[in-house]
FILO-356856 format. One record per residue: x, y, z of N, C-alpha, C in turn; residue in three letters. Coordinates in nm, 3 decimals. Each point is the difference from the previous one (the first is absolute). Layout:
% residues N
<atom n_u="X" n_v="Y" n_w="Z" ca_u="X" ca_v="Y" ca_w="Z" c_u="X" c_v="Y" c_w="Z" code="Ala"/>
...
***
This chain:
% residues 59
<atom n_u="-0.085" n_v="-0.927" n_w="0.308" ca_u="0.142" ca_v="-0.005" ca_w="-0.016" c_u="0.061" c_v="0.026" c_w="0.138" code="Met"/>
<atom n_u="0.098" n_v="-0.079" n_w="0.037" ca_u="0.059" ca_v="0.015" ca_w="0.133" c_u="0.147" c_v="0.043" c_w="-0.003" code="Thr"/>
<atom n_u="0.055" n_v="0.015" n_w="-0.119" ca_u="0.139" ca_v="0.045" ca_w="-0.012" c_u="0.013" c_v="0.088" c_w="-0.124" code="Lys"/>
<atom n_u="0.071" n_v="0.112" n_w="0.015" ca_u="0.021" ca_v="0.091" ca_w="-0.112" c_u="0.140" c_v="0.060" c_w="0.013" code="Cys"/>
<atom n_u="0.086" n_v="-0.035" n_w="-0.092" ca_u="0.137" ca_v="0.051" ca_w="0.004" c_u="0.006" c_v="0.151" c_w="-0.017" code="Leu"/>
<atom n_u="-0.091" n_v="0.055" n_w="-0.078" ca_u="-0.003" ca_v="0.145" ca_w="-0.020" c_u="-0.037" c_v="0.070" c_w="0.131" code="Val"/>
<atom n_u="-0.102" n_v="-0.049" n_w="0.067" ca_u="-0.040" ca_v="0.059" ca_w="0.128" c_u="0.114" c_v="-0.010" c_w="0.102" code="Ala"/>
<atom n_u="0.067" n_v="-0.114" n_w="0.003" ca_u="0.112" ca_v="-0.017" ca_w="0.093" c_u="0.111" c_v="0.100" c_w="-0.028" code="Glu"/>
<atom n_u="0.030" n_v="0.020" n_w="-0.127" ca_u="0.104" ca_v="0.096" ca_w="-0.038" c_u="-0.034" c_v="0.141" c_w="0.048" code="Tyr"/>
<atom n_u="-0.122" n_v="0.044" n_w="-0.027" ca_u="-0.042" ca_v="0.134" ca_w="0.042" c_u="-0.005" c_v="0.012" c_w="0.152" code="Phe"/>
<atom n_u="-0.040" n_v="-0.107" n_w="0.069" ca_u="-0.006" ca_v="0.004" ca_w="0.146" c_u="0.140" c_v="0.016" c_w="0.060" code="Gln"/>
<atom n_u="0.101" n_v="-0.061" n_w="-0.063" ca_u="0.138" ca_v="0.015" ca_w="0.048" c_u="0.046" c_v="0.145" c_w="-0.006" code="Gln"/>
<atom n_u="-0.057" n_v="0.075" n_w="-0.092" ca_u="0.034" ca_v="0.141" ca_w="-0.016" c_u="-0.100" c_v="0.092" c_w="0.069" code="Ser"/>
<atom n_u="-0.090" n_v="-0.058" n_w="0.080" ca_u="-0.104" ca_v="0.075" ca_w="0.070" c_u="-0.082" c_v="0.084" c_w="-0.098" code="Asp"/>
<atom n_u="-0.036" n_v="-0.062" n_w="-0.111" ca_u="-0.074" ca_v="0.071" ca_w="-0.105" c_u="-0.125" c_v="-0.077" c_w="-0.041" code="Ala"/>
<atom n_u="-0.072" n_v="-0.051" n_w="0.099" ca_u="-0.120" ca_v="-0.077" ca_w="-0.030" c_u="-0.103" c_v="0.082" c_w="-0.075" code="Gln"/>
<atom n_u="-0.017" n_v="0.126" n_w="0.038" ca_u="-0.099" ca_v="0.084" ca_w="-0.068" c_u="0.035" c_v="0.018" c_w="-0.147" code="Asp"/>
<atom n_u="0.127" n_v="0.012" n_w="-0.029" ca_u="0.045" ca_v="0.012" ca_w="-0.139" c_u="-0.029" c_v="-0.129" c_w="-0.076" code="Leu"/>
<atom n_u="0.021" n_v="-0.112" n_w="0.064" ca_u="-0.028" ca_v="-0.130" ca_w="-0.063" c_u="-0.146" c_v="-0.009" c_w="-0.041" code="Cys"/>
<atom n_u="-0.088" n_v="0.036" n_w="0.090" ca_u="-0.143" ca_v="-0.006" ca_w="-0.030" c_u="-0.034" c_v="0.091" c_w="-0.116" code="Val"/>
<atom n_u="0.055" n_v="0.122" n_w="0.001" ca_u="-0.035" ca_v="0.097" ca_w="-0.105" c_u="0.057" c_v="-0.037" c_w="-0.136" code="Arg"/>
<atom n_u="0.125" n_v="-0.047" n_w="-0.008" ca_u="0.062" ca_v="-0.021" ca_w="-0.131" c_u="-0.001" c_v="-0.145" c_w="-0.046" code="Val"/>
<atom n_u="-0.025" n_v="-0.094" n_w="0.090" ca_u="-0.001" ca_v="-0.140" ca_w="-0.041" c_u="-0.139" c_v="-0.061" c_w="0.013" code="Trp"/>
<atom n_u="-0.051" n_v="-0.004" n_w="0.120" ca_u="-0.129" ca_v="-0.067" ca_w="0.025" c_u="-0.115" c_v="0.064" c_w="-0.076" code="Cys"/>
<atom n_u="-0.007" n_v="0.131" n_w="-0.001" ca_u="-0.114" ca_v="0.067" ca_w="-0.062" c_u="-0.002" c_v="-0.010" c_w="-0.152" code="Asn"/>
<atom n_u="0.109" n_v="-0.044" n_w="-0.061" ca_u="-0.002" ca_v="-0.024" ca_w="-0.144" c_u="-0.099" c_v="-0.110" c_w="-0.037" code="Gln"/>
<atom n_u="-0.026" n_v="-0.088" n_w="0.094" ca_u="-0.092" ca_v="-0.111" ca_w="-0.025" c_u="-0.139" c_v="0.048" c_w="-0.039" code="Asp"/>
<atom n_u="-0.042" n_v="0.113" n_w="0.054" ca_u="-0.133" ca_v="0.052" ca_w="-0.034" c_u="-0.007" c_v="0.041" c_w="-0.148" code="Phe"/>
<atom n_u="0.103" n_v="0.068" n_w="-0.048" ca_u="0.004" ca_v="0.041" ca_w="-0.141" c_u="0.013" c_v="-0.122" c_w="-0.092" code="Ala"/>
<atom n_u="0.080" n_v="-0.098" n_w="0.040" ca_u="0.014" ca_v="-0.121" ca_w="-0.081" c_u="-0.133" c_v="-0.074" c_w="-0.009" code="Leu"/>
<atom n_u="-0.072" n_v="-0.008" n_w="0.108" ca_u="-0.130" ca_v="-0.066" ca_w="-0.002" c_u="-0.093" c_v="0.069" c_w="-0.100" code="Ala"/>
<atom n_u="-0.001" n_v="0.132" n_w="0.002" ca_u="-0.084" ca_v="0.073" ca_w="-0.096" c_u="0.041" c_v="-0.030" c_w="-0.143" code="Glu"/>
<atom n_u="0.129" n_v="-0.006" n_w="-0.026" ca_u="0.049" ca_v="-0.030" ca_w="-0.135" c_u="-0.046" c_v="-0.139" c_w="-0.045" code="Met"/>
<atom n_u="-0.015" n_v="-0.092" n_w="0.093" ca_u="-0.044" ca_v="-0.137" ca_w="-0.031" c_u="-0.151" c_v="-0.013" c_w="-0.002" code="Trp"/>
<atom n_u="-0.070" n_v="0.109" n_w="0.026" ca_u="-0.146" ca_v="-0.005" ca_w="0.004" c_u="-0.052" c_v="-0.059" c_w="0.129" code="Gly"/>
<atom n_u="0.074" n_v="0.020" n_w="0.107" ca_u="-0.039" ca_v="-0.056" ca_w="0.131" c_u="0.003" c_v="0.111" c_w="0.105" code="Ala"/>
<atom n_u="-0.036" n_v="-0.039" n_w="0.121" ca_u="0.006" ca_v="0.091" ca_w="0.115" c_u="0.076" c_v="-0.073" c_w="0.109" code="Lys"/>
<atom n_u="0.088" n_v="0.071" n_w="0.068" ca_u="0.077" ca_v="-0.059" ca_w="0.109" c_u="-0.065" c_v="0.036" c_w="0.133" code="Leu"/>
<atom n_u="-0.019" n_v="-0.101" n_w="0.084" ca_u="-0.044" ca_v="0.021" ca_w="0.137" c_u="0.114" c_v="-0.046" c_w="0.090" code="Glu"/>
<atom n_u="0.046" n_v="0.088" n_w="0.089" ca_u="0.108" ca_v="-0.034" ca_w="0.092" c_u="-0.029" c_v="0.060" c_w="0.136" code="Arg"/>
<atom n_u="0.017" n_v="-0.082" n_w="0.104" ca_u="-0.028" ca_v="0.049" ca_w="0.135" c_u="0.127" c_v="0.020" c_w="0.082" code="Thr"/>
<atom n_u="0.105" n_v="-0.078" n_w="-0.024" ca_u="0.124" ca_v="0.011" ca_w="0.077" c_u="0.121" c_v="-0.017" c_w="-0.090" code="Thr"/>
<atom n_u="0.113" n_v="0.058" n_w="0.042" ca_u="0.125" ca_v="-0.021" ca_w="-0.073" c_u="0.114" c_v="-0.026" c_w="0.098" code="Thr"/>
<atom n_u="0.096" n_v="-0.077" n_w="-0.046" ca_u="0.121" ca_v="-0.024" ca_w="0.078" c_u="0.077" c_v="0.129" c_w="0.018" code="Leu"/>
<atom n_u="0.001" n_v="0.083" n_w="-0.102" ca_u="0.074" ca_v="0.127" ca_w="0.005" c_u="-0.050" c_v="0.091" c_w="0.112" code="Ala"/>
<atom n_u="-0.128" n_v="-0.013" n_w="0.033" ca_u="-0.057" ca_v="0.081" ca_w="0.108" c_u="0.018" c_v="-0.065" c_w="0.137" code="Glu"/>
<atom n_u="0.069" n_v="-0.114" n_w="0.004" ca_u="0.027" ca_v="-0.066" ca_w="0.125" c_u="-0.098" c_v="-0.111" c_w="0.036" code="Gly"/>
<atom n_u="-0.090" n_v="-0.031" n_w="-0.090" ca_u="-0.096" ca_v="-0.108" ca_w="0.025" c_u="0.067" c_v="-0.136" c_w="-0.020" code="Cys"/>
<atom n_u="-0.067" n_v="-0.106" n_w="0.040" ca_u="0.059" ca_v="-0.134" ca_w="-0.010" c_u="-0.013" c_v="-0.059" c_w="-0.139" code="Thr"/>
<atom n_u="-0.080" n_v="0.064" n_w="-0.085" ca_u="-0.017" ca_v="-0.050" ca_w="-0.137" c_u="-0.056" c_v="0.109" c_w="-0.090" code="Arg"/>
<atom n_u="0.017" n_v="-0.018" n_w="-0.128" ca_u="-0.069" ca_v="0.081" ca_w="-0.100" c_u="-0.126" c_v="-0.078" c_w="-0.035" code="Cys"/>
<atom n_u="-0.113" n_v="0.063" n_w="0.021" ca_u="-0.128" ca_v="-0.063" ca_w="-0.022" c_u="-0.066" c_v="0.071" c_w="-0.118" code="Asp"/>
<atom n_u="0.002" n_v="-0.063" n_w="-0.115" ca_u="-0.053" ca_v="0.067" ca_w="-0.118" c_u="-0.075" c_v="-0.098" c_w="-0.089" code="Phe"/>
<atom n_u="-0.087" n_v="0.060" n_w="-0.084" ca_u="-0.077" ca_v="-0.080" ca_w="-0.094" c_u="-0.026" c_v="0.086" c_w="-0.124" code="Arg"/>
<atom n_u="0.023" n_v="-0.059" n_w="-0.116" ca_u="-0.032" ca_v="0.066" ca_w="-0.125" c_u="-0.140" c_v="-0.046" c_w="-0.042" code="Phe"/>
<atom n_u="-0.087" n_v="0.097" n_w="-0.021" ca_u="-0.138" ca_v="-0.030" ca_w="-0.039" c_u="-0.020" c_v="0.044" c_w="-0.145" code="Met"/>
<atom n_u="-0.053" n_v="-0.089" n_w="-0.081" ca_u="-0.030" ca_v="0.032" ca_w="-0.139" c_u="-0.123" c_v="0.090" c_w="-0.003" code="Ile"/>
<atom n_u="0.012" n_v="0.111" n_w="-0.070" ca_u="-0.116" ca_v="0.090" ca_w="-0.012" c_u="-0.069" c_v="-0.026" c_w="-0.133" code="Thr"/>
<atom n_u="-0.131" n_v="-0.016" n_w="0.003" ca_u="-0.074" ca_v="-0.030" ca_w="-0.125" c_u="-0.004" c_v="0.116" c_w="-0.095" code="Pro"/>
***
């Protein structure tokens, strides 16, 4: 993903760390609820050029 309106909003308020904690990290719990595992190496909220993530189905 190369654009995130939520990350942009939090960055305007200099609250990137809050964005990661309350928005981005929800993805890990959602993946578990779906019976999957989330792998993520970078996020836009942390200042990276993209969010790099993959949902892996757990057997």
